[in-house]
C-alpha positions as CSV (number, residue, x, y, z in Angstrom):
1,X,80.6,93.3,102.0
2,X,82.8,92.0,99.2
3,X,83.8,95.6,98.4
4,X,84.9,96.2,102.0
5,X,87.2,93.1,101.8
6,X,88.5,94.0,98.4
7,X,89.5,97.5,99.2
8,X,92.3,96.6,101.7
9,X,93.6,94.0,99.3
10,X,93.7,96.5,96.4
11,X,95.6,99.0,98.6
12,X,98.1,96.4,99.8
13,X,98.7,95.2,96.2
14,X,99.3,98.7,95.1
15,X,101.8,99.2,97.9
16,X,103.7,96.1,96.9
17,X,103.9,97.2,93.3
18,X,105.7,100.4,94.3
19,X,109.4,100.1,93.4
20,X,111.4,99.3,96.5
21,X,114.8,100.8,97.2
22,X,117.7,98.4,98.0
23,X,119.3,99.0,101.4
24,X,122.8,99.9,100.0
25,X,121.4,102.6,97.7
26,X,119.2,104.0,100.5
27,X,122.2,104.2,102.9
28,X,124.5,105.7,100.3
29,X,122.0,108.4,99.5
30,X,121.2,109.1,103.2
31,X,124.9,109.5,103.7
32,X,125.0,112.2,100.9
33,X,122.1,114.0,102.5
34,X,123.8,114.3,105.8
35,X,127.3,115.0,104.3
36,X,125.7,118.0,102.6
37,X,125.0,119.8,105.9
38,X,128.4,119.1,107.4
39,X,130.3,120.0,104.2
40,X,128.2,123.1,103.6
41,X,129.1,124.4,107.1
42,X,132.8,123.2,107.4
43,X,133.9,121.6,104.2
44,X,135.9,122.6,101.2
45,X,134.6,123.8,97.8
46,X,135.8,120.6,96.2
47,X,134.0,118.5,98.8
48,X,130.9,120.5,98.2
49,X,130.8,120.2,94.4
50,X,131.7,116.5,94.6
51,X,128.2,116.0,96.2
52,X,126.6,117.1,92.9
53,X,126.6,115.7,89.3
54,X,128.5,117.8,86.8
55,X,125.2,119.1,85.3
56,X,123.4,119.5,88.7
57,X,120.9,122.2,89.3
58,X,120.2,124.0,92.5
59,X,117.2,126.4,93.1
60,X,116.0,128.5,96.0
61,X,113.1,130.4,94.6
62,X,112.6,132.5,97.8
63,X,116.1,133.9,97.5
64,X,116.1,134.2,93.7
65,X,118.9,131.6,93.4
66,X,119.1,129.4,90.3
67,X,122.4,127.5,89.8
68,X,123.6,125.0,87.2
69,X,126.8,123.0,87.1
70,X,129.9,122.8,89.3
71,X,131.3,126.2,88.5
72,X,128.1,128.1,89.6
73,X,127.7,125.9,92.6
74,X,131.4,126.6,93.6
75,X,131.0,130.3,93.2
76,X,127.9,130.5,95.3
77,X,129.4,128.2,98.0
78,X,132.6,130.4,98.2
79,X,130.7,133.7,98.4
80,X,128.3,132.4,101.0
81,X,131.1,131.0,103.1
82,X,133.1,134.2,102.9
83,X,130.2,136.3,104.1
84,X,128.4,134.0,106.6
85,X,128.9,131.5,109.3
86,X,126.3,128.7,109.1
87,X,124.9,125.9,111.0
88,X,122.7,123.4,109.3
89,X,120.3,121.0,111.0
90,X,118.7,118.2,108.9
91,X,115.8,116.0,110.0
92,X,113.1,113.7,108.6
93,X,115.1,112.6,105.6
94,X,113.5,110.1,103.3
95,X,115.0,108.5,100.2
96,X,112.5,106.9,97.8
97,X,111.8,106.1,94.2
98,X,109.2,108.5,92.9
99,X,106.3,107.9,90.6
100,X,108.5,108.9,87.7
101,X,110.9,106.1,88.7
102,X,113.6,108.7,89.6
103,X,115.6,108.3,92.8
104,X,114.4,111.2,95.1
105,X,114.7,112.5,98.6
106,X,113.0,114.9,100.9
107,X,114.3,116.4,104.1
108,X,113.5,119.2,106.5
109,X,116.1,121.7,107.5
110,X,116.9,124.6,109.8
111,X,119.7,126.9,108.8
112,X,121.3,129.4,111.2
113,X,123.2,132.2,109.4
114,X,125.3,134.9,111.0
115,X,127.4,137.5,109.1
116,X,131.1,137.1,109.8
117,X,131.8,140.9,109.5
118,X,129.4,142.0,112.3
119,X,127.7,141.1,115.5
120,X,124.3,141.4,113.8
121,X,121.3,139.3,114.3
122,X,121.2,135.6,113.4
123,X,118.9,134.6,110.5
124,X,117.0,131.3,111.0
125,X,115.6,129.7,107.9
126,X,113.4,126.6,108.0
127,X,112.2,124.6,105.1
128,X,112.5,121.6,102.9
129,X,115.0,120.1,100.5
130,X,113.5,118.2,97.6
131,X,116.1,116.3,95.7
132,X,116.6,114.2,92.6
133,X,119.5,111.9,93.1
134,X,121.8,109.9,90.8
135,X,123.7,106.8,91.8
136,X,126.8,105.6,89.9
137,X,130.2,104.2,90.7
138,X,129.3,103.6,94.4
139,X,128.3,107.3,94.9
140,X,125.0,109.0,95.3
141,X,125.0,112.6,94.1
142,X,122.5,115.5,93.8
143,X,121.1,115.8,90.2
144,X,118.7,118.6,91.3
145,X,118.1,120.3,94.6
146,X,115.0,122.4,95.2
147,X,115.1,124.4,98.4
148,X,111.7,125.5,99.7
149,X,112.0,128.1,102.4
150,X,108.9,128.0,104.7
151,X,110.0,130.5,107.3
152,X,112.7,133.1,108.0
153,X,113.2,134.6,111.5
154,X,115.7,137.0,113.0
155,X,117.1,136.4,116.4
């Protein structure tokens, strides 16, 4: 009987020992997550690269994309925007401090892509963003973004 009482107390104690995120940091980083989708669809290259640290990395294994630093991010952004029109939808975003004490986030996304040069089909990608974030000087930026593509459909 004592073990049954002790288990919930141990679980509650463990939860209270997890590092909590202050509200200001959480809101700042949530803003960055949502700005990403808006800027990626309609923003400028500078706005886009400003969302990332100078040494940020960005990986999309399913598309064989591995980028590092502002220059590579800008080149990929410009080439993607020149070729495709996109609409990003973001949901279920969560900012948290991970077990490694790093500021992290996870979000689900749906991305609609349509080539600008033709009336071809629309690609629909669904997946997850797994982010490592860095806060400094009242900004929250992506240090690393891992894009996991779970599904690709053609409409």
